[in-house]
C-alpha positions in Angstrom: 27.3 -29.3 -28.4 24.0 -30.5 -29.6 21.3 -28.1 -30.6 19.2 -28.8 -27.5 22.2 -28.3 -25.2 23.0 -24.9 -26.9 19.4 -23.7 -26.5 19.2 -24.8 -22.9 22.6 -23.3 -22.1 21.7 -20.0 -23.8 18.3 -19.8 -22.0 19.9 -20.5 -18.6 22.5 -17.7 -19.1 19.8 -15.3 -20.3 17.5 -16.2 -17.3 20.4 -15.7 -14.9 21.2 -12.3 -16.4 17.6 -11.3 -16.2 17.4 -12.3 -12.6 20.5 -10.2 -11.8 19.0 -7.2 -13.6 15.7 -7.4 -11.8 17.2 -8.3 -8.5 20.8 -7.2 -8.5 21.6 -7.9 -4.9 19.9 -11.3 -4.8 17.4 -10.1 -2.1 13.7 -10.9 -2.1 11.9 -8.0 -3.8 9.7 -5.8 -1.6 6.7 -4.2 -3.2 6.8 -0.4 -3.0 3.5 1.4 -2.6 3.1 5.1 -3.2 -0.4 6.4 -2.3 -2.0 8.6 -4.9 -2.3 11.6 -2.6 -2.3 14.3 -5.2 -5.0 12.5 -7.3 -7.1 11.7 -4.2 -7.0 15.4 -3.1 -8.1 16.5 -6.5 -11.0 14.1 -6.7 -12.2 14.8 -3.1 -11.7 18.6 -3.2 -12.1 19.7 -6.8 -14.4 17.1 -8.3 -16.7 16.0 -5.5 -16.3 19.0 -3.2 -16.3 16.8 -0.1 -16.0 19.7 2.3 -19.3 21.2 1.1 -20.9 17.8 1.0 -19.9 17.1 4.6 -21.3 20.5 5.7 -24.6 19.6 4.2 -24.8 16.4 6.3 -25.1 18.5 9.5 -22.8 16.2 11.5 -21.8 17.1 15.0 -18.2 16.5 14.1 -16.8 19.1 11.6 -15.0 17.7 8.7 -13.2 20.5 6.9 -10.4 20.4 4.3 -7.7 20.3 7.0 -9.3 17.2 8.6 -9.7 15.5 5.2 -6.1 16.2 4.3 -4.9 15.1 7.7 -6.6 11.7 7.2 -5.1 11.4 3.7 -1.6 12.3 4.9 -1.6 10.1 8.0 -3.1 7.2 6.0 -0.4 7.7 3.3 2.3 7.3 6.0 0.7 4.2 7.5 0.2 2.6 4.1 3.6 3.4 2.6 5.8 3.0 5.7 4.1 0.3 7.8 1.7 -1.8 5.7 3.3 -2.1 2.2 6.6 -3.4 3.6 4.9 -6.3 5.4 2.5 -7.1 2.5 4.5 -10.1 1.3 4.6 -11.6 4.8 0.9 -12.6 4.4 1.7 -14.6 1.4 5.0 -16.2 2.6 4.0 -16.8 6.2 0.2 -16.6 6.5 -1.6 -17.1 9.8 -0.8 -20.2 11.9 -3.2 -22.0 14.1 -1.4 -22.8 17.3 -4.2 -24.2 19.5 -7.8 -23.6 20.4 -7.2 -20.1 21.7 -4.1 -19.0 19.7 -3.5 -18.0 16.1 -0.3 -16.2 15.1 -0.3 -13.6 12.3 2.4 -12.8 9.8 5.4 -10.9 11.0 4.6 -7.3 11.6 0.8 -7.6 11.5 0.3 -7.5 15.2 2.4 -4.4 15.6 0.7 -2.7 12.6 -2.7 -3.4 14.0 -1.7 -2.1 17.4 -0.5 1.1 15.6 -3.7 1.3 13.6 -5.9 1.1 16.7 -3.7 3.4 18.9 -4.1 6.1 16.3 -7.9 5.8 16.3 -8.3 4.6 12.8 -10.6 1.7 13.8 -13.2 4.3 15.0 -12.8 6.9 12.2 -16.4 6.8 11.1 -18.1 5.6 14.3 -20.0 7.8 16.7 -18.0 9.7 19.3 -20.3 8.6 22.1 -18.9 5.1 21.6 -15.3 6.1 21.3 -15.2 6.8 17.5 -14.2 10.0 15.8 -17.6 10.6 14.2 -16.3 11.4 10.7 -18.2 10.5 7.6 -18.1 6.9 6.3 -17.0 8.1 2.9 -13.7 9.4 4.4 -13.2 6.0 6.0 -13.6 4.5 2.5 -10.8 6.8 1.2 -8.6 5.5 4.0 -9.6 1.9 3.2 -8.7 2.4 -0.4 -5.1 3.4 0.5 -4.8 0.5 3.0 -6.2 -2.0 0.5 -3.7 -1.0 -2.2 -0.8 -1.2 0.2 -1.8 -4.5 2.0 -5.1 -6.1 1.2 -4.6 -8.8 3.7 -4.0 -6.4 6.5 -7.3 -4.6 5.7 -9.2 -7.8 6.5 -8.1 -7.6 10.2 -9.8 -4.3 11.1 -12.6 -5.3 8.7 -13.6 -8.1 11.0 -13.8 -5.7 13.9 -15.8 -3.2 11.8 -18.3 -5.9 11.0 -18.8 -6.6 14.7 -19.1 -2.9 15.5 -21.7 -2.4 12.7 -23.7 -5.3 14.1 -23.6 -3.9 17.6 -24.6 -0.4 16.4 -27.5 -1.8 14.3 -28.8 -4.5 16.7 -27.3 -4.0 20.2 -29.1 -2.6 23.2 -28.0 0.8 24.5 -26.6 -1.1 27.6 -24.4 -3.2 25.3 -23.3 -0.3 23.2 -22.2 1.6 26.3 -19.8 -1.1 27.5 
């Protein structure tokens, strides 16, 4: 064998061994996400004392430690079990324009969005009188952090709706808001 053939042959075998070691079953790798729950609780409760801060806001909706922890735990489950597993679908499939009134989303996104809305996450920080939960925006930002880390593309879907909601709350008439 010539020197170039030996080098090429050796690299091919080495690459093949590396691929088997990284992906031993030959399957497409799925990105695992593990929400930093312990760290988030420490920052929220011990460093920033969110519960005391929320009390000082005088909100109609109480936001105690149990509520904060419930949002963290439920968002962890959503992010790890539903959103992270479909993250690669956005890259491999993307959205597809079908016609003037139809666009398809990557596999799993429609079902994940339905779950997100059914569980009330869309309205986490919006006023109760408009169907929201009335919790502080900073808690919604904690939730968005977990979701963004698990599946940034998915976060853009409710983000579009939140932009519309914010516009209506800021500029809509009371009649329009009540619909």
